[in-house]
All heavy atoms as a GROMACS GRO file, in nm:
protein
  627
    1MET      N    1  19.812  13.246  17.902
    1MET     CA    2  19.919  13.327  17.851
    1MET      C    3  20.051  13.256  17.854
    1MET      O    4  20.135  13.268  17.766
    1MET     CB    5  19.924  13.455  17.937
    1MET     CG    6  20.031  13.549  17.895
    1MET     SD    7  19.995  13.616  17.730
    1MET     CE    8  20.073  13.769  17.736
    2PHE      N    9  20.070  13.170  17.960
    2PHE     CA   10  20.193  13.099  17.971
    2PHE      C   11  20.205  12.994  17.853
    2PHE      O   12  20.313  12.977  17.805
    2PHE     CB   13  20.192  13.019  18.110
    2PHE     CG   14  20.316  12.936  18.128
    2PHE    CD1   15  20.436  12.999  18.154
    2PHE    CD2   16  20.312  12.801  18.107
    2PHE    CE1   17  20.554  12.925  18.171
    2PHE    CE2   18  20.429  12.724  18.120
    2PHE     CZ   19  20.545  12.788  18.156
    3ASP      N   20  20.088  12.936  17.809
    3ASP     CA   21  20.102  12.847  17.695
    3ASP      C   22  20.147  12.918  17.566
    3ASP      O   23  20.229  12.866  17.489
    3ASP     CB   24  19.961  12.792  17.671
    3ASP     CG   25  19.922  12.691  17.778
    3ASP    OD1   26  20.005  12.641  17.853
    3ASP    OD2   27  19.798  12.666  17.794
    4ILE      N   28  20.098  13.042  17.551
    4ILE     CA   29  20.141  13.124  17.434
    4ILE      C   30  20.296  13.149  17.442
    4ILE      O   31  20.365  13.132  17.340
    4ILE     CB   32  20.061  13.245  17.416
    4ILE    CG1   33  19.910  13.216  17.388
    4ILE    CG2   34  20.119  13.331  17.308
    4ILE    CD1   35  19.820  13.337  17.393
    5LEU      N   36  20.336  13.193  17.554
    5LEU     CA   37  20.478  13.224  17.575
    5LEU      C   38  20.570  13.104  17.555
    5LEU      O   39  20.674  13.111  17.488
    5LEU     CB   40  20.500  13.296  17.702
    5LEU     CG   41  20.441  13.431  17.723
    5LEU    CD1   42  20.463  13.480  17.865
    5LEU    CD2   43  20.488  13.527  17.622
    6THR      N   44  20.524  12.991  17.602
    6THR     CA   45  20.597  12.868  17.594
    6THR      C   46  20.601  12.824  17.443
    6THR      O   47  20.706  12.779  17.394
    6THR     CB   48  20.535  12.761  17.678
    6THR    OG1   49  20.530  12.798  17.812
    6THR    CG2   50  20.616  12.625  17.667
    7ALA      N   51  20.491  12.833  17.375
    7ALA     CA   52  20.481  12.797  17.233
    7ALA      C   53  20.577  12.886  17.154
    7ALA      O   54  20.647  12.841  17.058
    7ALA     CB   55  20.340  12.805  17.181
    8LEU      N   56  20.580  13.015  17.180
    8LEU     CA   57  20.672  13.107  17.116
    8LEU      C   58  20.817  13.070  17.147
    8LEU      O   59  20.899  13.070  17.052
    8LEU     CB   60  20.646  13.253  17.163
    8LEU     CG   61  20.522  13.314  17.099
    8LEU    CD1   62  20.503  13.447  17.169
    8LEU    CD2   63  20.536  13.335  16.953
    9TYR      N   64  20.850  13.044  17.267
    9TYR     CA   65  20.987  13.012  17.308
    9TYR      C   66  21.036  12.895  17.231
    9TYR      O   67  21.151  12.888  17.181
    9TYR     CB   68  20.993  12.995  17.452
    9TYR     CG   69  21.136  12.964  17.500
    9TYR    CD1   70  21.232  13.070  17.514
    9TYR    CD2   71  21.182  12.838  17.534
    9TYR    CE1   72  21.356  13.045  17.556
    9TYR    CE2   73  21.311  12.811  17.575
    9TYR     CZ   74  21.396  12.913  17.586
    9TYR     OH   75  21.528  12.892  17.626
   10TYR      N   76  20.953  12.785  17.221
   10TYR     CA   77  20.990  12.662  17.154
   10TYR      C   78  20.950  12.654  17.005
   10TYR      O   79  20.966  12.554  16.952
   10TYR     CB   80  20.937  12.546  17.225
   10TYR     CG   81  20.998  12.526  17.368
   10TYR    CD1   82  20.931  12.556  17.482
   10TYR    CD2   83  21.127  12.478  17.384
   10TYR    CE1   84  20.987  12.542  17.607
   10TYR    CE2   85  21.183  12.460  17.505
   10TYR     CZ   86  21.116  12.495  17.619
   10TYR     OH   87  21.171  12.477  17.738
   11ASN      N   88  20.900  12.769  16.957
   11ASN     CA   89  20.856  12.774  16.812
   11ASN      C   90  20.756  12.663  16.779
   11ASN      O   91  20.772  12.594  16.680
   11ASN     CB   92  20.981  12.774  16.726
   11ASN     CG   93  20.945  12.818  16.585
   11ASN    OD1   94  20.851  12.890  16.558
   11ASN    ND2   95  21.022  12.778  16.483
   12GLU      N   96  20.662  12.643  16.861
   12GLU     CA   97  20.553  12.542  16.841
   12GLU      C   98  20.420  12.609  16.839
   12GLU      O   99  20.332  12.583  16.924
   12GLU     CB  100  20.560  12.443  16.959
   12GLU     CG  101  20.686  12.361  16.960
   12GLU     CD  102  20.700  12.272  17.079
   12GLU    OE1  103  20.614  12.282  17.170
   12GLU    OE2  104  20.797  12.188  17.077
   13LEU      N  105  20.398  12.704  16.741
   13LEU     CA  106  20.278  12.775  16.732
   13LEU      C  107  20.164  12.697  16.672
   13LEU      O  108  20.044  12.740  16.668
   13LEU     CB  109  20.300  12.895  16.650
   13LEU     CG  110  20.399  13.000  16.707
   13LEU    CD1  111  20.429  13.115  16.603
   13LEU    CD2  112  20.353  13.051  16.835
   14ASP      N  113  20.189  12.574  16.619
   14ASP     CA  114  20.085  12.498  16.554
   14ASP      C  115  19.972  12.455  16.646
   14ASP      O  116  19.861  12.432  16.606
   14ASP     CB  117  20.141  12.377  16.484
   14ASP     CG  118  20.238  12.415  16.375
   14ASP    OD1  119  20.226  12.528  16.326
   14ASP    OD2  120  20.321  12.329  16.336
   15GLY      N  121  20.006  12.435  16.770
   15GLY     CA  122  19.907  12.378  16.875
   15GLY      C  123  19.817  12.483  16.928
   15GLY      O  124  19.725  12.454  17.007
   16LEU      N  125  19.839  12.611  16.902
   16LEU     CA  126  19.754  12.712  16.959
   16LEU      C  127  19.615  12.713  16.888
   16LEU      O  128  19.603  12.687  16.774
   16LEU     CB  129  19.818  12.850  16.938
   16LEU     CG  130  19.946  12.870  17.015
   16LEU    CD1  131  20.002  13.007  16.986
   16LEU    CD2  132  19.933  12.855  17.166
   17PRO      N  133  19.505  12.732  16.972
   17PRO     CA  134  19.376  12.727  16.914
   17PRO      C  135  19.354  12.848  16.820
   17PRO      O  136  19.407  12.958  16.836
   17PRO     CB  137  19.288  12.739  17.036
   17PRO     CG  138  19.369  12.804  17.146
   17PRO     CD  139  19.512  12.762  17.117
   18GLY      N  140  19.265  12.825  16.726
   18GLY     CA  141  19.228  12.935  16.630
   18GLY      C  142  19.126  12.882  16.533
   18GLY      O  143  19.101  12.763  16.526
   19LYS      N  144  19.073  12.974  16.462
   19LYS     CA  145  18.972  12.944  16.363
   19LYS      C  146  19.035  12.884  16.232
   19LYS      O  147  19.132  12.933  16.185
   19LYS     CB  148  18.897  13.070  16.325
   19LYS     CG  149  18.787  13.053  16.216
   19LYS     CD  150  18.731  13.191  16.180
   19LYS     CE  151  18.650  13.180  16.057
   19LYS     NZ  152  18.724  13.148  15.931
   20SER      N  153  18.985  12.779  16.189
   20SER     CA  154  19.026  12.722  16.061
   20SER      C  155  18.990  12.816  15.950
   20SER      O  156  18.897  12.882  15.960
   20SER     CB  157  18.959  12.580  16.038
   20SER     OG  158  18.982  12.539  15.904
   21ALA      N  159  19.068  12.808  15.838
   21ALA     CA  160  19.046  12.897  15.727
   21ALA      C  161  18.913  12.868  15.666
   21ALA      O  162  18.857  12.952  15.599
   21ALA     CB  163  19.160  12.881  15.632
   22PHE      N  164  18.866  12.746  15.680
   22PHE     CA  165  18.738  12.703  15.610
   22PHE      C  166  18.620  12.693  15.711
   22PHE      O  167  18.516  12.648  15.670
   22PHE     CB  168  18.758  12.576  15.535
   22PHE     CG  169  18.866  12.590  15.422
   22PHE    CD1  170  18.986  12.531  15.440
   22PHE    CD2  171  18.831  12.665  15.314
   22PHE    CE1  172  19.083  12.551  15.344
   22PHE    CE2  173  18.928  12.676  15.212
   22PHE     CZ  174  19.052  12.630  15.232
   23ALA      N  175  18.634  12.729  15.833
   23ALA     CA  176  18.526  12.722  15.933
   23ALA      C  177  18.431  12.837  15.912
   23ALA      O  178  18.473  12.948  15.880
   23ALA     CB  179  18.584  12.716  16.068
   24GLU      N  180  18.304  12.819  15.940
   24GLU     CA  181  18.204  12.925  15.931
   24GLU      C  182  18.224  13.019  16.049
   24GLU      O  183  18.264  12.974  16.154
   24GLU     CB  184  18.062  12.867  15.932
   24GLU     CG  185  18.028  12.789  15.813
   24GLU     CD  186  18.010  12.872  15.688
   24GLU    OE1  187  17.990  12.997  15.700
   24GLU    OE2  188  18.022  12.825  15.576
   25PRO      N  189  18.200  13.144  16.041
   25PRO     CA  190  18.161  13.220  15.931
   25PRO      C  191  18.282  13.251  15.840
   25PRO      O  192  18.384  13.294  15.882
   25PRO     CB  193  18.104  13.352  15.987
   25PRO     CG  194  18.174  13.368  16.110
   25PRO     CD  195  18.204  13.235  16.163
   26CYS      N  196  18.259  13.229  15.713
   26CYS     CA  197  18.363  13.255  15.616
   26CYS      C  198  18.360  13.395  15.560
   26CYS      O  199  18.248  13.453  15.556
   26CYS     CB  200  18.346  13.155  15.489
   26CYS     SG  201  18.370  12.988  15.534
   27THR      N  202  18.472  13.449  15.520
   27THR     CA  203  18.472  13.575  15.453
   27THR      C  204  18.430  13.557  15.313
   27THR      O  205  18.420  13.442  15.260
   27THR     CB  206  18.614  13.639  15.455
   27THR    OG1  207  18.704  13.564  15.380
   27THR    CG2  208  18.663  13.654  15.596
   28ILE      N  209  18.407  13.670  15.239
   28ILE     CA  210  18.369  13.657  15.098
   28ILE      C  211  18.473  13.583  15.017
   28ILE      O  212  18.447  13.499  14.931
   28ILE     CB  213  18.348  13.797  15.040
   28ILE    CG1  214  18.225  13.860  15.110
   28ILE    CG2  215  18.325  13.798  14.893
   28ILE    CD1  216  18.204  14.007  15.075
   29THR      N  217  18.606  13.613  15.043
   29THR     CA  218  18.713  13.548  14.971
   29THR      C  219  18.714  13.401  15.004
   29THR      O  220  18.732  13.317  14.915
   29THR     CB  221  18.848  13.611  15.007
   29THR    OG1  222  18.841  13.754  14.983
   29THR    CG2  223  18.964  13.552  14.926
   30GLU      N  224  18.694  13.361  15.125
   30GLU     CA  225  18.693  13.221  15.162
   30GLU      C  226  18.579  13.149  15.092
   30GLU      O  227  18.590  13.038  15.049
   30GLU     CB  228  18.682  13.208  15.317
   30GLU     CG  229  18.805  13.245  15.383
   30GLU     CD  230  18.794  13.251  15.538
   30GLU    OE1  231  18.675  13.261  15.585
   30GLU    OE2  232  18.890  13.244  15.604
   31ARG      N  233  18.462  13.215  15.080
   31ARG     CA  234  18.346  13.150  15.013
   31ARG      C  235  18.376  13.127  14.865
   31ARG      O  236  18.344  13.034  14.800
   31ARG     CB  237  18.226  13.238  15.031
   31ARG     CG  238  18.162  13.225  15.163
   31ARG     CD  239  18.028  13.296  15.171
   31ARG     NE  240  17.991  13.315  15.312
   31ARG     CZ  241  17.976  13.432  15.375
   31ARG    NH1  242  17.983  13.538  15.310
   31ARG    NH2  243  17.946  13.436  15.498
   32MET      N  244  18.446  13.229  14.804
   32MET     CA  245  18.482  13.224  14.664
   32MET      C  246  18.581  13.095  14.644
   32MET      O  247  18.562  13.015  14.548
   32MET     CB  248  18.547  13.349  14.620
   32MET     CG  249  18.454  13.460  14.600
   32MET     SD  250  18.523  13.619  14.567
   32MET     CE  251  18.660  13.592  14.455
   33VAL      N  252  18.674  13.077  14.733
   33VAL     CA  253  18.771  12.971  14.723
   33VAL      C  254  18.693  12.841  14.745
   33VAL      O  255  18.719  12.743  14.671
   33VAL     CB  256  18.881  12.987  14.824
   33VAL    CG1  257  18.968  12.859  14.840
   33VAL    CG2  258  18.976  13.106  14.796
   34LEU      N  259  18.609  12.828  14.838
   34LEU     CA  260  18.533  12.706  14.857
   34LEU      C  261  18.444  12.670  14.739
   34LEU      O  262  18.435  12.552  14.701
   34LEU     CB  263  18.435  12.726  14.982
   34LEU     CG  264  18.501  12.712  15.116
   34LEU    CD1  265  18.406  12.745  15.232
   34LEU    CD2  266  18.560  12.570  15.131
   35THR      N  267  18.384  12.775  14.673
   35THR     CA  268  18.309  12.751  14.550
   35THR      C  269  18.396  12.689  14.437
   35THR      O  270  18.362  12.600  14.376
   35THR     CB  271  18.242  12.887  14.497
   35THR    OG1  272  18.161  12.930  14.603
   35THR    CG2  273  18.162  12.859  14.377
   36GLN      N  274  18.519  12.745  14.425
   36GLN     CA  275  18.614  12.699  14.326
   36GLN      C  276  18.657  12.559  14.361
   36GLN      O  277  18.679  12.477  14.273
   36GLN     CB  278  18.728  12.793  14.311
   36GLN     CG  279  18.687  12.926  14.250
   36GLN     CD  280  18.798  13.031  14.256
   36GLN    OE1  281  18.904  13.009  14.324
   36GLN    NE2  282  18.774  13.143  14.185
   37LEU      N  283  18.681  12.530  14.486
   37LEU     CA  284  18.720  12.394  14.526
   37LEU      C  285  18.618  12.292  14.503
   37LEU      O  286  18.646  12.175  14.465
   37LEU     CB  287  18.754  12.392  14.678
   37LEU     CG  288  18.891  12.453  14.720
   37LEU    CD1  289  18.897  12.458  14.870
   37LEU    CD2  290  19.004  12.375  14.660
   38LYS      N  291  18.486  12.333  14.517
   38LYS     CA  292  18.378  12.235  14.491
   38LYS      C  293  18.370  12.204  14.343
   38LYS      O  294  18.315  12.100  14.308
   38LYS     CB  295  18.241  12.294  14.545
   38LYS     CG  296  18.237  12.299  14.696
   38LYS     CD  297  18.112  12.361  14.740
   38LYS     CE  298  18.114  12.371  14.894
   38LYS     NZ  299  18.001  12.452  14.946
   39ALA      N  300  18.418  12.292  14.263
   39ALA     CA  301  18.409  12.261  14.117
   39ALA      C  302  18.518  12.164  14.070
   39ALA      O  303  18.509  12.112  13.962
   39ALA     CB  304  18.433  12.399  14.040
   40LEU      N  305  18.620  12.143  14.152
   40LEU     CA  306  18.731  12.052  14.117
   40LEU      C  307  18.694  11.908  14.163
   40LEU      O  308  18.600  11.882  14.235
   40LEU     CB  309  18.857  12.082  14.194
   40LEU     CG  310  18.912  12.227  14.158
   40LEU    CD1  311  19.030  12.260  14.261
   40LEU    CD2  312  18.959  12.236  14.016
   41ASP      N  313  18.769  11.812  14.103
   41ASP     CA  314  18.745  11.676  14.155
   41ASP      C  315  18.798  11.656  14.294
   41ASP      O  316  18.876  11.739  14.346
   41ASP     CB  317  18.817  11.577  14.056
   41ASP     CG  318  18.970  11.585  14.062
   41ASP    OD1  319  19.024  11.678  13.999
   41ASP    OD2  320  19.030  11.500  14.130
   42GLY      N  321  18.745  11.566  14.361
   42GLY     CA  322  18.769  11.543  14.503
   42GLY      C  323  18.913  11.534  14.545
   42GLY      O  324  18.959  11.601  14.640
   43GLU      N  325  19.000  11.458  14.473
   43GLU     CA  326  19.146  11.445  14.516
   43GLU      C  327  19.214  11.574  14.493
   43GLU      O  328  19.292  11.618  14.580
   43GLU     CB  329  19.203  11.333  14.422
   43GLU     CG  330  19.339  11.299  14.462
   43GLU     CD  331  19.398  11.186  14.372
   43GLU    OE1  332  19.322  11.085  14.355
   43GLU    OE2  333  19.512  11.196  14.335
   44THR      N  334  19.194  11.644  14.377
   44THR     CA  335  19.259  11.771  14.356
   44THR      C  336  19.218  11.875  14.452
   44THR      O  337  19.293  11.954  14.506
   44THR     CB  338  19.230  11.818  14.212
   44THR    OG1  339  19.266  11.718  14.121
   44THR    CG2  340  19.307  11.950  14.180
   45ALA      N  341  19.088  11.880  14.486
   45ALA     CA  342  19.034  11.977  14.583
   45ALA      C  343  19.095  11.954  14.716
   45ALA      O  344  19.125  12.050  14.787
   45ALA     CB  345  18.884  11.966  14.588
   46GLU      N  346  19.108  11.830  14.762
   46GLU     CA  347  19.160  11.800  14.889
   46GLU      C  348  19.309  11.840  14.904
   46GLU      O  349  19.353  11.897  15.002
   46GLU     CB  350  19.146  11.656  14.935
   46GLU     CG  351  19.010  11.622  14.973
   46GLU     CD  352  18.955  11.703  15.091
   46GLU    OE1  353  19.024  11.722  15.193
   46GLU    OE2  354  18.842  11.750  15.085
   47ALA      N  355  19.388  11.816  14.792
   47ALA     CA  356  19.524  11.853  14.794
   47ALA      C  357  19.542  12.002  14.795
   47ALA      O  358  19.629  12.056  14.867
   47ALA     CB  359  19.593  11.798  14.668
   48LEU      N  360  19.459  12.075  14.721
   48LEU     CA  361  19.467  12.223  14.715
   48LEU      C  362  19.422  12.274  14.850
   48LEU      O  363  19.482  12.376  14.903
   48LEU     CB  364  19.377  12.272  14.600
   48LEU     CG  365  19.386  12.425  14.576
   48LEU    CD1  366  19.530  12.470  14.551
   48LEU    CD2  367  19.299  12.463  14.459
   49LYS      N  368  19.320  12.219  14.912
   49LYS     CA  369  19.278  12.265  15.040
   49LYS      C  370  19.383  12.247  15.140
   49LYS      O  371  19.400  12.333  15.229
   49LYS     CB  372  19.145  12.185  15.079
   49LYS     CG  373  19.080  12.242  15.200
   49LYS     CD  374  18.951  12.161  15.226
   49LYS     CE  375  18.879  12.201  15.343
   49LYS     NZ  376  18.756  12.135  15.378
   50ALA      N  377  19.458  12.137  15.138
   50ALA     CA  378  19.565  12.118  15.238
   50ALA      C  379  19.672  12.222  15.218
   50ALA      O  380  19.733  12.272  15.318
   50ALA     CB  381  19.618  11.976  15.218
   51ASN      N  382  19.706  12.254  15.089
   51ASN     CA  383  19.808  12.357  15.065
   51ASN      C  384  19.762  12.492  15.109
   51ASN      O  385  19.842  12.573  15.162
   51ASN     CB  386  19.841  12.361  14.919
   51ASN     CG  387  19.922  12.234  14.872
   51ASN    OD1  388  19.981  12.172  14.953
   51ASN    ND2  389  19.910  12.198  14.746
   52ILE      N  390  19.632  12.520  15.086
   52ILE     CA  391  19.584  12.650  15.139
   52ILE      C  392  19.583  12.658  15.287
   52ILE      O  393  19.627  12.767  15.344
   52ILE     CB  394  19.432  12.668  15.084
   52ILE    CG1  395  19.436  12.693  14.934
   52ILE    CG2  396  19.365  12.789  15.147
   52ILE    CD1  397  19.303  12.689  14.872
   53TYR      N  398  19.553  12.554  15.355
   53TYR     CA  399  19.556  12.543  15.500
   53TYR      C  400  19.702  12.569  15.553
   53TYR      O  401  19.715  12.650  15.643
   53TYR     CB  402  19.504  12.416  15.549
   53TYR     CG  403  19.510  12.403  15.697
   53TYR    CD1  404  19.407  12.460  15.775
   53TYR    CD2  405  19.605  12.322  15.759
   53TYR    CE1  406  19.417  12.453  15.914
   53TYR    CE2  407  19.610  12.312  15.897
   53TYR     CZ  408  19.516  12.377  15.977
   53TYR     OH  409  19.522  12.366  16.112
   54CYS      N  410  19.800  12.509  15.489
   54CYS     CA  411  19.938  12.527  15.525
   54CYS      C  412  19.981  12.675  15.508
   54CYS      O  413  20.051  12.733  15.598
   54CYS     CB  414  20.033  12.436  15.449
   54CYS     SG  415  20.012  12.263  15.489
   55LEU      N  416  19.943  12.731  15.395
   55LEU     CA  417  19.974  12.869  15.372
   55LEU      C  418  19.905  12.965  15.476
   55LEU      O  419  19.969  13.055  15.527
   55LEU     CB  420  19.931  12.910  15.230
   55LEU     CG  421  19.948  13.054  15.190
   55LEU    CD1  422  20.099  13.086  15.187
   55LEU    CD2  423  19.891  13.079  15.053
   56ALA      N  424  19.782  12.934  15.511
   56ALA     CA  425  19.709  13.016  15.606
   56ALA      C  426  19.778  13.003  15.745
   56ALA      O  427  19.789  13.102  15.819
   56ALA     CB  428  19.563  12.974  15.616
   57GLN      N  429  19.819  12.882  15.777
   57GLN     CA  430  19.891  12.866  15.909
   57GLN      C  431  20.017  12.939  15.909
   57GLN      O  432  20.054  13.003  16.012
   57GLN     CB  433  19.912  12.714  15.934
   57GLN     CG  434  19.788  12.634  15.960
   57GLN     CD  435  19.718  12.679  16.084
   57GLN    OE1  436  19.624  12.761  16.075
   57GLN    NE2  437  19.768  12.638  16.201
   58GLU      N  438  20.095  12.939  15.802
   58GLU     CA  439  20.226  13.012  15.797
   58GLU      C  440  20.201  13.164  15.810
   58GLU      O  441  20.272  13.234  15.884
   58GLU     CB  442  20.298  12.985  15.668
   58GLU     CG  443  20.352  12.845  15.651
   58GLU     CD  444  20.416  12.820  15.517
   58GLU    OE1  445  20.424  12.909  15.433
   58GLU    OE2  446  20.449  12.704  15.491
   59ARG      N  447  20.100  13.212  15.737
   59ARG     CA  448  20.068  13.360  15.746
   59ARG      C  449  20.019  13.398  15.888
   59ARG      O  450  20.050  13.502  15.941
   59ARG     CB  451  19.964  13.393  15.644
   59ARG     CG  452  20.009  13.371  15.503
   59ARG     CD  453  20.124  13.461  15.460
   59ARG     NE  454  20.173  13.421  15.332
   59ARG     CZ  455  20.180  13.510  15.229
   59ARG    NH1  456  20.132  13.631  15.235
   59ARG    NH2  457  20.226  13.466  15.117
   60THR      N  458  19.941  13.311  15.951
   60THR     CA  459  19.892  13.335  16.078
   60THR      C  460  20.008  13.343  16.183
   60THR      O  461  20.012  13.434  16.266
   60THR     CB  462  19.794  13.226  16.127
   60THR    OG1  463  19.688  13.224  16.038
   60THR    CG2  464  19.745  13.243  16.271
   61ALA      N  465  20.099  13.254  16.177
   61ALA     CA  466  20.218  13.250  16.262
   61ALA      C  467  20.302  13.370  16.246
   61ALA      O  468  20.347  13.434  16.338
   61ALA     CB  469  20.299  13.121  16.248
   62THR      N  470  20.322  13.411  16.116
   62THR     CA  471  20.403  13.526  16.085
   62THR      C  472  20.335  13.652  16.141
   62THR      O  473  20.400  13.741  16.200
   62THR     CB  474  20.421  13.540  15.932
   62THR    OG1  475  20.491  13.425  15.890
   62THR    CG2  476  20.510  13.657  15.899
   63ALA      N  477  20.204  13.666  16.123
   63ALA     CA  478  20.139  13.781  16.171
   63ALA      C  479  20.133  13.787  16.322
   63ALA      O  480  20.148  13.894  16.380
   63ALA     CB  481  19.992  13.780  16.118
   64PHE      N  482  20.119  13.674  16.385
   64PHE     CA  483  20.118  13.668  16.527
   64PHE      C  484  20.255  13.713  16.583
   64PHE      O  485  20.259  13.797  16.680
   64PHE     CB  486  20.085  13.527  16.581
   64PHE     CG  487  20.082  13.511  16.728
   64PHE    CD1  488  19.973  13.562  16.801
   64PHE    CD2  489  20.183  13.456  16.795
   64PHE    CE1  490  19.969  13.543  16.936
   64PHE    CE2  491  20.186  13.444  16.932
   64PHE     CZ  492  20.076  13.484  17.003
   65CYS      N  493  20.357  13.660  16.526
   65CYS     CA  494  20.497  13.701  16.577
   65CYS      C  495  20.526  13.849  16.552
   65CYS      O  496  20.585  13.909  16.632
   65CYS     CB  497  20.598  13.614  16.511
   65CYS     SG  498  20.600  13.446  16.572
   66SER      N  499  20.470  13.897  16.438
   66SER     CA  500  20.488  14.040  16.410
   66SER      C  501  20.418  14.130  16.510
   66SER      O  502  20.473  14.227  16.568
   66SER     CB  503  20.437  14.072  16.269
   66SER     OG  504  20.455  14.209  16.239
   67GLY      N  505  20.300  14.086  16.544
   67GLY     CA  506  20.220  14.161  16.643
   67GLY      C  507  20.286  14.150  16.784
   67GLY      O  508  20.282  14.244  16.863
   68LEU      N  509  20.336  14.034  16.816
   68LEU     CA  510  20.403  14.018  16.941
   68LEU      C  511  20.524  14.101  16.954
   68LEU      O  512  20.544  14.167  17.059
   68LEU     CB  513  20.443  13.868  16.955
   68LEU     CG  514  20.505  13.835  17.088
   68LEU    CD1  515  20.392  13.838  17.200
   68LEU    CD2  516  20.558  13.693  17.086
   69ARG      N  517  20.602  14.112  16.849
   69ARG     CA  518  20.720  14.201  16.847
   69ARG      C  519  20.679  14.342  16.868
   69ARG      O  520  20.747  14.422  16.938
   69ARG     CB  521  20.804  14.184  16.718
   69ARG     CG  522  20.890  14.060  16.720
   69ARG     CD  523  20.988  14.056  16.606
   69ARG     NE  524  20.925  14.054  16.474
   69ARG     CZ  525  20.879  13.946  16.412
   69ARG    NH1  526  20.912  13.829  16.467
   69ARG    NH2  527  20.824  13.943  16.299
   70PHE      N  528  20.577  14.387  16.791
   70PHE     CA  529  20.528  14.524  16.804
   70PHE      C  530  20.481  14.559  16.947
   70PHE      O  531  20.517  14.659  17.002
   70PHE     CB  532  20.415  14.550  16.706
   70PHE     CG  533  20.352  14.683  16.726
   70PHE    CD1  534  20.411  14.791  16.677
   70PHE    CD2  535  20.229  14.694  16.787
   70PHE    CE1  536  20.348  14.919  16.687
   70PHE    CE2  537  20.168  14.819  16.801
   70PHE     CZ  538  20.230  14.927  16.754
   71GLY      N  539  20.412  14.461  17.006
   71GLY     CA  540  20.368  14.479  17.145
   71GLY      C  541  20.479  14.490  17.240
   71GLY      O  542  20.478  14.567  17.334
   72ALA      N  543  20.582  14.404  17.223
   72ALA     CA  544  20.700  14.403  17.307
   72ALA      C  545  20.775  14.544  17.292
   72ALA      O  546  20.820  14.597  17.393
   72ALA     CB  547  20.792  14.292  17.277
   73GLN      N  548  20.787  14.587  17.173
   73GLN     CA  549  20.856  14.718  17.151
   73GLN      C  550  20.779  14.829  17.211
   73GLN      O  551  20.835  14.922  17.271
   73GLN     CB  552  20.876  14.743  17.000
   73GLN     CG  553  20.978  14.651  16.938
   73GLN     CD  554  20.975  14.664  16.790
   73GLN    OE1  555  20.886  14.721  16.724
   73GLN    NE2  556  21.081  14.605  16.721
   74LEU      N  557  20.646  14.827  17.200
   74LEU     CA  558  20.559  14.931  17.261
   74LEU      C  559  20.577  14.922  17.406
   74LEU      O  560  20.584  15.030  17.476
   74LEU     CB  561  20.418  14.913  17.217
   74LEU     CG  562  20.314  15.005  17.271
   74LEU    CD1  563  20.341  15.151  17.229
   74LEU    CD2  564  20.172  14.968  17.228
   75MET      N  565  20.571  14.803  17.475
   75MET     CA  566  20.585  14.794  17.614
   75MET      C  567  20.720  14.847  17.661
   75MET      O  568  20.730  14.914  17.763
   75MET     CB  569  20.565  14.648  17.661
   75MET     CG  570  20.564  14.634  17.808
   75MET     SD  571  20.536  14.462  17.861
   75MET     CE  572  20.371  14.451  17.822
   76ALA      N  573  20.824  14.815  17.589
   76ALA     CA  574  20.960  14.862  17.624
   76ALA      C  575  20.969  15.009  17.623
   76ALA      O  576  21.020  15.078  17.716
   76ALA     CB  577  21.060  14.806  17.531
   77GLN      N  578  20.904  15.079  17.525
   77GLN     CA  579  20.901  15.224  17.515
   77GLN      C  580  20.823  15.285  17.629
   77GLN      O  581  20.859  15.385  17.691
   77GLN     CB  582  20.842  15.273  17.381
   77GLN     CG  583  20.942  15.253  17.267
   77GLN     CD  584  20.878  15.290  17.140
   77GLN    OE1  585  20.763  15.330  17.130
   77GLN    NE2  586  20.962  15.293  17.030
   78LEU      N  587  20.707  15.220  17.662
   78LEU     CA  588  20.627  15.270  17.775
   78LEU      C  589  20.700  15.259  17.908
   78LEU      O  590  20.694  15.349  17.991
   78LEU     CB  591  20.487  15.200  17.771
   78LEU     CG  592  20.400  15.223  17.658
   78LEU    CD1  593  20.280  15.132  17.670
   78LEU    CD2  594  20.354  15.366  17.662
   79LEU      N  595  20.774  15.150  17.923
   79LEU     CA  596  20.846  15.128  18.047
   79LEU      C  597  20.964  15.220  18.065
   79LEU      O  598  20.999  15.255  18.174
   79LEU     CB  599  20.889  14.982  18.059
   79LEU     CG  600  20.775  14.881  18.082
   79LEU    CD1  601  20.823  14.742  18.088
   79LEU    CD2  602  20.702  14.908  18.216
   80GLN      N  603  21.020  15.264  17.957
   80GLN     CA  604  21.132  15.358  17.957
   80GLN      C  605  21.091  15.493  18.014
   80GLN      O  606  21.168  15.563  18.072
   80GLN     CB  607  21.191  15.378  17.824
   80GLN     CG  608  21.283  15.263  17.777
   80GLN     CD  609  21.340  15.291  17.631
   80GLN    OE1  610  21.296  15.390  17.566
   80GLN    NE2  611  21.430  15.211  17.597
   81ASP      N  612  20.966  15.529  17.990
   81ASP     CA  613  20.911  15.658  18.032
   81ASP      C  614  20.869  15.666  18.182
   81ASP      O  615  20.834  15.769  18.232
   81ASP     CB  616  20.793  15.702  17.948
   81ASP     CG  617  20.831  15.723  17.796
   81ASP    OD1  618  20.947  15.754  17.771
   81ASP    OD2  619  20.743  15.713  17.712
   82ILE      N  620  20.876  15.551  18.246
   82ILE     CA  621  20.829  15.545  18.386
   82ILE      C  622  20.949  15.596  18.472
   82ILE      O  623  21.059  15.573  18.462
   82ILE     CB  624  20.785  15.404  18.425
   82ILE    CG1  625  20.659  15.375  18.353
   82ILE    CG2  626  20.768  15.395  18.573
   82ILE    CD1  627  20.603  15.234  18.381
   0.00000   0.00000   0.00000
């Protein structure tokens, strides 16, 4: 927990563990993207895969921070009632 709070404080969420967007088990959408990537030439597929990975990391960080804010607001409301 301390690592997560430290990462949030210093805005270094990249080092937190998590599932890669292309690691098994894949969702149906991830499988469709992988199928389309395999149809491309190697260089284009790798460039697109890197861009998809960056987008997924950004969305993960945004969702994590949103959930953290919601949890903090909920905790603050619960503590007010004590």
